[in-house]
BAKEPA-364411 format. One record per residue: y, x, z of N, C-alpha, C, O, CB in turn; residue number from 0; residue in one letter. Coordinates in steps of 0.05 Angstrom, whole numbers, plus 5000, padded with zeros to 4 digits. Glycine has a CB too. Layout:
// BAKEPA-364411
<rec n_north="Y" n_east="X" n_up="Z" ca_north="Y" ca_east="X" ca_up="Z" c_north="Y" c_east="X" c_up="Z" o_north="Y" o_east="X" o_up="Z" cb_north="Y" cb_east="X" cb_up="Z" num="NUM" residu="a"/>
...
END
This chain:
// BAKEPA-364411
<rec n_north="1324" n_east="2822" n_up="0306" ca_north="1353" ca_east="2819" ca_up="0308" c_north="1367" c_east="2836" c_up="0287" o_north="1361" o_east="2860" o_up="0285" cb_north="1363" cb_east="2827" cb_up="0337" num="0" residu="v"/>
<rec n_north="1385" n_east="2824" n_up="0272" ca_north="1398" ca_east="2839" ca_up="0251" c_north="1419" c_east="2858" c_up="0262" o_north="1426" o_east="2856" o_up="0286" cb_north="1412" cb_east="2820" cb_up="0231" num="1" residu="s"/>
<rec n_north="1429" n_east="2876" n_up="0246" ca_north="1450" ca_east="2895" ca_up="0255" c_north="1475" c_east="2880" c_up="0263" o_north="1488" o_east="2886" o_up="0283" cb_north="1456" cb_east="2915" cb_up="0233" num="2" residu="t"/>
<rec n_north="1482" n_east="2859" n_up="0248" ca_north="1506" ca_east="2843" ca_up="0254" c_north="1503" c_east="2830" c_up="0281" o_north="1521" o_east="2829" o_up="0297" cb_north="1511" cb_east="2822" cb_up="0232" num="3" residu="a"/>
<rec n_north="1479" n_east="2819" n_up="0286" ca_north="1474" ca_east="2806" ca_up="0312" c_north="1475" c_east="2827" c_up="0335" o_north="1486" o_east="2821" o_up="0356" cb_north="1447" cb_east="2792" cb_up="0312" num="4" residu="e"/>
<rec n_north="1464" n_east="2851" n_up="0330" ca_north="1465" ca_east="2871" ca_up="0351" c_north="1493" c_east="2880" c_up="0356" o_north="1501" o_east="2884" o_up="0379" cb_north="1448" cb_east="2896" cb_up="0342" num="5" residu="q"/>
<rec n_north="1510" n_east="2882" n_up="0335" ca_north="1538" ca_east="2888" ca_up="0339" c_north="1552" c_east="2867" c_up="0356" o_north="1569" o_east="2873" o_up="0372" cb_north="1552" cb_east="2891" cb_up="0312" num="6" residu="d"/>
<rec n_north="1545" n_east="2842" n_up="0351" ca_north="1557" ca_east="2820" ca_up="0366" c_north="1550" c_east="2822" c_up="0396" o_north="1567" o_east="2818" o_up="0413" cb_north="1548" cb_east="2793" cb_up="0355" num="7" residu="a"/>
<rec n_north="1525" n_east="2829" n_up="0401" ca_north="1516" ca_east="2832" ca_up="0429" c_north="1532" c_east="2854" c_up="0443" o_north="1541" o_east="2851" o_up="0465" cb_north="1486" cb_east="2838" cb_up="0430" num="8" residu="v"/>
<rec n_north="1535" n_east="2877" n_up="0429" ca_north="1549" ca_east="2900" ca_up="0440" c_north="1579" c_east="2895" c_up="0443" o_north="1593" o_east="2909" o_up="0458" cb_north="1545" cb_east="2924" cb_up="0423" num="9" residu="e"/>
<rec n_north="1590" n_east="2875" n_up="0428" ca_north="1618" ca_east="2869" ca_up="0429" c_north="1627" c_east="2854" c_up="0454" o_north="1651" o_east="2852" o_up="0460" cb_north="1626" cb_east="2853" cb_up="0404" num="10" residu="a"/>
<rec n_north="1608" n_east="2843" n_up="0469" ca_north="1615" ca_east="2828" ca_up="0493" c_north="1623" c_east="2846" c_up="0516" o_north="1610" o_east="2866" o_up="0522" cb_north="1592" cb_east="2811" cb_up="0501" num="11" residu="f"/>
<rec n_north="1645" n_east="2838" n_up="0529" ca_north="1653" ca_east="2852" ca_up="0553" c_north="1636" c_east="2843" c_up="0577" o_north="1624" o_east="2822" o_up="0576" cb_north="1684" cb_east="2848" cb_up="0559" num="12" residu="t"/>
<rec n_north="1635" n_east="2859" n_up="0598" ca_north="1620" ca_east="2850" ca_up="0622" c_north="1630" c_east="2823" c_up="0632" o_north="1614" o_east="2807" o_up="0641" cb_north="1622" cb_east="2871" cb_up="0644" num="13" residu="p"/>
<rec n_north="1656" n_east="2818" n_up="0632" ca_north="1667" ca_east="2793" ca_up="0642" c_north="1658" c_east="2770" c_up="0624" o_north="1652" o_east="2748" o_up="0634" cb_north="1697" cb_east="2794" cb_up="0644" num="14" residu="r"/>
<rec n_north="1658" n_east="2774" n_up="0598" ca_north="1649" ca_east="2753" ca_up="0579" c_north="1620" c_east="2746" c_up="0585" o_north="1612" o_east="2723" o_up="0583" cb_north="1652" cb_east="2762" cb_up="0550" num="15" residu="e"/>
<rec n_north="1604" n_east="2766" n_up="0591" ca_north="1576" ca_east="2761" ca_up="0597" c_north="1573" c_east="2745" c_up="0623" o_north="1556" o_east="2727" o_up="0625" cb_north="1560" cb_east="2788" cb_up="0600" num="16" residu="r"/>
<rec n_north="1590" n_east="2751" n_up="0643" ca_north="1590" ca_east="2735" ca_up="0668" c_north="1597" c_east="2706" c_up="0662" o_north="1584" o_east="2688" o_up="0672" cb_north="1610" cb_east="2748" cb_up="0688" num="17" residu="e"/>
<rec n_north="1619" n_east="2702" n_up="0647" ca_north="1628" ca_east="2675" ca_up="0640" c_north="1605" c_east="2660" c_up="0625" o_north="1599" o_east="2637" o_up="0631" cb_north="1654" cb_east="2676" cb_up="0623" num="18" residu="v"/>
<rec n_north="1593" n_east="2674" n_up="0606" ca_north="1572" ca_east="2662" ca_up="0590" c_north="1548" c_east="2654" c_up="0607" o_north="1537" o_east="2632" o_up="0604" cb_north="1563" cb_east="2681" cb_up="0568" num="19" residu="l"/>
<rec n_north="1541" n_east="2670" n_up="0626" ca_north="1519" ca_east="2664" ca_up="0644" c_north="1525" c_east="2639" c_up="0661" o_north="1508" o_east="2622" o_up="0665" cb_north="1513" cb_east="2687" cb_up="0663" num="20" residu="s"/>
<rec n_north="1550" n_east="2636" n_up="0670" ca_north="1558" ca_east="2613" ca_up="0686" c_north="1560" c_east="2588" c_up="0669" o_north="1553" o_east="2566" o_up="0678" cb_north="1584" cb_east="2618" cb_up="0700" num="21" residu="l"/>
<rec n_north="1568" n_east="2591" n_up="0644" ca_north="1569" ca_east="2569" ca_up="0625" c_north="1540" c_east="2559" c_up="0621" o_north="1535" o_east="2535" o_up="0620" cb_north="1582" cb_east="2577" cb_up="0598" num="22" residu="v"/>
<rec n_north="1522" n_east="2578" n_up="0618" ca_north="1493" ca_east="2571" ca_up="0614" c_north="1482" c_east="2556" c_up="0638" o_north="1463" o_east="2540" o_up="0635" cb_north="1477" cb_east="2596" cb_up="0609" num="23" residu="a"/>
<rec n_north="1493" n_east="2560" n_up="0662" ca_north="1484" ca_east="2545" ca_up="0685" c_north="1496" c_east="2517" c_up="0686" o_north="1490" o_east="2501" o_up="0703" cb_north="1492" cb_east="2560" cb_up="0711" num="24" residu="e"/>
<rec n_north="1514" n_east="2511" n_up="0666" ca_north="1525" ca_east="2485" ca_up="0665" c_north="1550" c_east="2481" c_up="0682" o_north="1558" o_east="2458" o_up="0686" cb_north="1505" cb_east="2465" cb_up="0672" num="25" residu="g"/>
<rec n_north="1562" n_east="2503" n_up="0691" ca_north="1585" ca_east="2500" ca_up="0708" c_north="1611" c_east="2495" c_up="0692" o_north="1614" o_east="2506" o_up="0670" cb_north="1588" cb_east="2526" cb_up="0724" num="26" residu="l"/>
<rec n_north="1628" n_east="2478" n_up="0703" ca_north="1654" ca_east="2473" ca_up="0689" c_north="1673" c_east="2497" c_up="0694" o_north="1669" o_east="2513" o_up="0712" cb_north="1667" cb_east="2447" cb_up="0700" num="27" residu="p"/>
<rec n_north="1694" n_east="2498" n_up="0677" ca_north="1713" ca_east="2520" ca_up="0678" c_north="1725" c_east="2524" c_up="0706" o_north="1728" o_east="2547" o_up="0715" cb_north="1735" cb_east="2516" cb_up="0658" num="28" residu="n"/>
<rec n_north="1731" n_east="2502" n_up="0720" ca_north="1743" ca_east="2504" ca_up="0746" c_north="1725" c_east="2519" c_up="0766" o_north="1735" o_east="2536" o_up="0781" cb_north="1750" cb_east="2476" cb_up="0757" num="29" residu="k"/>
<rec n_north="1700" n_east="2514" n_up="0765" ca_north="1681" ca_east="2527" ca_up="0783" c_north="1676" c_east="2556" c_up="0775" o_north="1675" o_east="2574" o_up="0792" cb_north="1654" cb_east="2512" cb_up="0784" num="30" residu="i"/>
<rec n_north="1675" n_east="2561" n_up="0749" ca_north="1672" ca_east="2588" ca_up="0739" c_north="1696" c_east="2605" c_up="0748" o_north="1692" o_east="2627" o_up="0757" cb_north="1670" cb_east="2588" cb_up="0707" num="31" residu="i"/>
<rec n_north="1720" n_east="2593" n_up="0746" ca_north="1744" ca_east="2607" ca_up="0754" c_north="1743" c_east="2614" c_up="0784" o_north="1749" o_east="2636" o_up="0792" cb_north="1769" cb_east="2591" cb_up="0748" num="32" residu="a"/>
<rec n_north="1734" n_east="2595" n_up="0800" ca_north="1733" ca_east="2599" ca_up="0829" c_north="1712" c_east="2621" c_up="0835" o_north="1717" o_east="2638" o_up="0852" cb_north="1725" cb_east="2573" cb_up="0843" num="33" residu="r"/>
<rec n_north="1689" n_east="2620" n_up="0822" ca_north="1668" ca_east="2639" ca_up="0828" c_north="1676" c_east="2668" c_up="0820" o_north="1668" o_east="2687" o_up="0834" cb_north="1642" cb_east="2632" cb_up="0814" num="34" residu="q"/>
<rec n_north="1690" n_east="2670" n_up="0798" ca_north="1698" ca_east="2697" ca_up="0789" c_north="1726" c_east="2706" c_up="0799" o_north="1735" o_east="2728" o_up="0793" cb_north="1698" cb_east="2697" cb_up="0758" num="35" residu="l"/>
<rec n_north="1738" n_east="2688" n_up="0814" ca_north="1765" ca_east="2694" ca_up="0825" c_north="1785" c_east="2700" c_up="0803" o_north="1801" o_east="2719" o_up="0805" cb_north="1764" cb_east="2717" cb_up="0844" num="36" residu="n"/>
<rec n_north="1785" n_east="2683" n_up="0782" ca_north="1804" ca_east="2685" ca_up="0760" c_north="1815" c_east="2657" c_up="0755" o_north="1804" o_east="2637" o_up="0766" cb_north="1790" cb_east="2697" cb_up="0734" num="37" residu="i"/>
<rec n_north="1835" n_east="2655" n_up="0738" ca_north="1847" ca_east="2628" ca_up="0733" c_north="1830" c_east="2613" c_up="0712" o_north="1815" o_east="2625" o_up="0697" cb_north="1876" cb_east="2631" cb_up="0723" num="38" residu="s"/>
<rec n_north="1834" n_east="2586" n_up="0712" ca_north="1820" ca_east="2570" ca_up="0691" c_north="1830" c_east="2579" c_up="0663" o_north="1814" o_east="2579" o_up="0645" cb_north="1826" cb_east="2540" cb_up="0695" num="39" residu="e"/>
<rec n_north="1855" n_east="2586" n_up="0661" ca_north="1865" ca_east="2596" ca_up="0635" c_north="1850" c_east="2620" c_up="0626" o_north="1843" o_east="2623" o_up="0602" cb_north="1896" cb_east="2602" cb_up="0637" num="40" residu="h"/>
<rec n_north="1844" n_east="2639" n_up="0644" ca_north="1829" ca_east="2663" ca_up="0637" c_north="1800" c_east="2656" c_up="0629" o_north="1789" o_east="2668" o_up="0611" cb_north="1829" cb_east="2682" cb_up="0661" num="41" residu="t"/>
<rec n_north="1788" n_east="2636" n_up="0643" ca_north="1762" ca_east="2627" ca_up="0635" c_north="1762" c_east="2617" c_up="0607" o_north="1745" o_east="2623" o_up="0591" cb_north="1751" cb_east="2605" cb_up="0655" num="42" residu="v"/>
<rec n_north="1782" n_east="2600" n_up="0600" ca_north="1785" ca_east="2589" ca_up="0573" c_north="1789" c_east="2612" c_up="0553" o_north="1778" o_east="2610" o_up="0531" cb_north="1808" cb_east="2569" cb_up="0572" num="43" residu="k"/>
<rec n_north="1804" n_east="2632" n_up="0560" ca_north="1809" ca_east="2655" ca_up="0542" c_north="1782" c_east="2669" c_up="0536" o_north="1776" o_east="2674" o_up="0513" cb_north="1829" cb_east="2675" cb_up="0555" num="44" residu="f"/>
<rec n_north="1767" n_east="2674" n_up="0557" ca_north="1740" ca_east="2687" ca_up="0554" c_north="1722" c_east="2670" c_up="0538" o_north="1707" o_east="2679" o_up="0520" cb_north="1728" cb_east="2694" cb_up="0581" num="45" residu="h"/>
<rec n_north="1722" n_east="2644" n_up="0543" ca_north="1704" ca_east="2625" ca_up="0529" c_north="1711" c_east="2624" c_up="0500" o_north="1693" o_east="2623" o_up="0483" cb_north="1706" cb_east="2597" cb_up="0542" num="46" residu="l"/>
<rec n_north="1737" n_east="2625" n_up="0493" ca_north="1745" ca_east="2625" ca_up="0465" c_north="1735" c_east="2650" c_up="0451" o_north="1726" o_east="2649" o_up="0428" cb_north="1776" cb_east="2623" cb_up="0463" num="47" residu="n"/>
<rec n_north="1737" n_east="2673" n_up="0465" ca_north="1727" ca_east="2698" ca_up="0454" c_north="1697" c_east="2697" c_up="0449" o_north="1686" o_east="2707" o_up="0429" cb_north="1734" cb_east="2722" cb_up="0472" num="48" residu="a"/>
<rec n_north="1682" n_east="2685" n_up="0469" ca_north="1653" ca_east="2683" ca_up="0467" c_north="1646" c_east="2665" c_up="0443" o_north="1628" o_east="2673" o_up="0427" cb_north="1642" cb_east="2670" cb_up="0493" num="49" residu="i"/>
<rec n_north="1659" n_east="2642" n_up="0440" ca_north="1653" ca_east="2624" ca_up="0418" c_north="1658" c_east="2638" c_up="0391" o_north="1643" o_east="2636" o_up="0372" cb_north="1671" cb_east="2599" cb_up="0420" num="50" residu="l"/>
<rec n_north="1680" n_east="2653" n_up="0390" ca_north="1687" ca_east="2667" ca_up="0365" c_north="1666" c_east="2688" c_up="0358" o_north="1656" o_east="2690" o_up="0336" cb_north="1715" cb_east="2680" cb_up="0367" num="51" residu="t"/>
<rec n_north="1659" n_east="2704" n_up="0378" ca_north="1639" ca_east="2726" ca_up="0374" c_north="1612" c_east="2715" c_up="0366" o_north="1597" o_east="2728" o_up="0350" cb_north="1637" cb_east="2743" cb_up="0399" num="52" residu="k"/>
<rec n_north="1604" n_east="2692" n_up="0376" ca_north="1578" ca_east="2680" ca_up="0370" c_north="1579" c_east="2662" c_up="0346" o_north="1558" o_east="2653" o_up="0336" cb_north="1568" cb_east="2665" cb_up="0394" num="53" residu="l"/>
<rec n_north="1603" n_east="2656" n_up="0336" ca_north="1606" ca_east="2637" ca_up="0314" c_north="1597" c_east="2609" c_up="0322" o_north="1587" o_east="2594" o_up="0305" cb_north="1590" cb_east="2647" cb_up="0290" num="54" residu="g"/>
<rec n_north="1602" n_east="2603" n_up="0347" ca_north="1594" ca_east="2577" ca_up="0358" c_north="1617" c_east="2557" c_up="0359" o_north="1640" o_east="2566" o_up="0361" cb_north="1581" cb_east="2580" cb_up="0386" num="55" residu="a"/>
<rec n_north="1611" n_east="2531" n_up="0357" ca_north="1631" ca_east="2510" ca_up="0358" c_north="1634" c_east="2497" c_up="0385" o_north="1653" o_east="2484" o_up="0391" cb_north="1625" cb_east="2489" cb_up="0337" num="56" residu="q"/>
<rec n_north="1614" n_east="2502" n_up="0402" ca_north="1614" ca_east="2489" ca_up="0428" c_north="1601" c_east="2507" c_up="0449" o_north="1588" o_east="2527" o_up="0443" cb_north="1599" cb_east="2462" cb_up="0427" num="57" residu="s"/>
<rec n_north="1604" n_east="2499" n_up="0474" ca_north="1592" ca_east="2514" ca_up="0496" c_north="1561" c_east="2514" c_up="0493" o_north="1548" o_east="2534" o_up="0497" cb_north="1600" cb_east="2502" cb_up="0524" num="58" residu="r"/>
<rec n_north="1551" n_east="2491" n_up="0486" ca_north="1522" ca_east="2488" ca_up="0483" c_north="1511" c_east="2506" c_up="0461" o_north="1491" o_east="2520" o_up="0464" cb_north="1514" cb_east="2459" cb_up="0477" num="59" residu="t"/>
<rec n_north="1525" n_east="2506" n_up="0438" ca_north="1517" ca_east="2523" ca_up="0416" c_north="1519" c_east="2553" c_up="0424" o_north="1502" o_east="2569" o_up="0416" cb_north="1534" cb_east="2518" cb_up="0391" num="60" residu="e"/>
<rec n_north="1539" n_east="2560" n_up="0439" ca_north="1542" ca_east="2587" ca_up="0448" c_north="1519" c_east="2596" c_up="0466" o_north="1508" o_east="2618" o_up="0463" cb_north="1569" cb_east="2591" cb_up="0463" num="61" residu="a"/>
<rec n_north="1511" n_east="2578" n_up="0483" ca_north="1488" ca_east="2584" ca_up="0501" c_north="1462" c_east="2587" c_up="0485" o_north="1447" o_east="2606" o_up="0490" cb_north="1485" cb_east="2562" cb_up="0523" num="62" residu="v"/>
<rec n_north="1458" n_east="2570" n_up="0466" ca_north="1434" ca_east="2572" ca_up="0449" c_north="1434" c_east="2598" c_up="0434" o_north="1414" o_east="2612" o_up="0433" cb_north="1433" cb_east="2548" cb_up="0429" num="63" residu="v"/>
<rec n_north="1456" n_east="2604" n_up="0421" ca_north="1458" ca_east="2629" ca_up="0405" c_north="1455" c_east="2654" c_up="0423" o_north="1441" o_east="2673" o_up="0416" cb_north="1484" cb_east="2631" cb_up="0390" num="64" residu="r"/>
<rec n_north="1468" n_east="2654" n_up="0446" ca_north="1466" ca_east="2676" ca_up="0465" c_north="1437" c_east="2680" c_up="0475" o_north="1428" o_east="2703" o_up="0478" cb_north="1485" cb_east="2672" cb_up="0488" num="65" residu="a"/>
<rec n_north="1424" n_east="2658" n_up="0479" ca_north="1396" ca_east="2660" ca_up="0488" c_north="1378" c_east="2672" c_up="0467" o_north="1362" o_east="2689" o_up="0472" cb_north="1385" cb_east="2631" cb_up="0496" num="66" residu="t"/>
<rec n_north="1382" n_east="2663" n_up="0442" ca_north="1367" ca_east="2674" ca_up="0420" c_north="1372" c_east="2704" c_up="0416" o_north="1354" o_east="2718" o_up="0407" cb_north="1373" cb_east="2659" cb_up="0394" num="67" residu="r"/>
<rec n_north="1396" n_east="2713" n_up="0422" ca_north="1403" ca_east="2741" ca_up="0418" c_north="1394" c_east="2758" c_up="0443" o_north="1396" o_east="2782" o_up="0442" cb_north="1433" cb_east="2744" cb_up="0414" num="68" residu="l"/>
<rec n_north="1385" n_east="2744" n_up="0463" ca_north="1376" ca_east="2759" ca_up="0487" c_north="1399" c_east="2766" c_up="0506" o_north="1395" o_east="2783" o_up="0524" cb_north="1362" cb_east="2783" cb_up="0479" num="69" residu="g"/>
<rec n_north="1422" n_east="2754" n_up="0501" ca_north="1445" ca_east="2760" ca_up="0519" c_north="1442" c_east="2748" c_up="0546" o_north="1450" o_east="2759" o_up="0567" cb_north="1471" cb_east="2749" cb_up="0507" num="70" residu="l"/>
<rec n_north="1429" n_east="2724" n_up="0547" ca_north="1424" ca_east="2710" ca_up="0572" c_north="1396" c_east="2699" c_up="0572" o_north="1384" o_east="2695" o_up="0551" cb_north="1445" cb_east="2688" cb_up="0577" num="71" residu="i"/>
<rec n_north="1385" n_east="2695" n_up="0595" ca_north="1359" ca_east="2683" ca_up="0598" c_north="1362" c_east="2657" c_up="0614" o_north="1376" o_east="2657" o_up="0634" cb_north="1338" cb_east="2702" cb_up="0612" num="72" residu="a"/>
<rec n_north="1350" n_east="2636" n_up="0604" ca_north="1352" ca_east="2610" ca_up="0618" c_north="1328" c_east="2606" c_up="0637" o_north="1326" o_east="2586" o_up="0650" cb_north="1353" cb_east="2587" cb_up="0598" num="73" residu="l"/>
END
């Protein structure tokens, strides 16, 4: 893992990690919001931050990149 990748891993907030884990389970935003007791808007906000930090274009790409970085295990 490169230094840049390690910095990306450390840049994630605990809530972003929670959202990412639930995205990896294939859950839609509405269910993620309900499980975390936050609004769908907040889920979208976290998801946008996750995509940006991982340089991903989609939820699927974010999960793949996060798995490769060791952020989540499938």
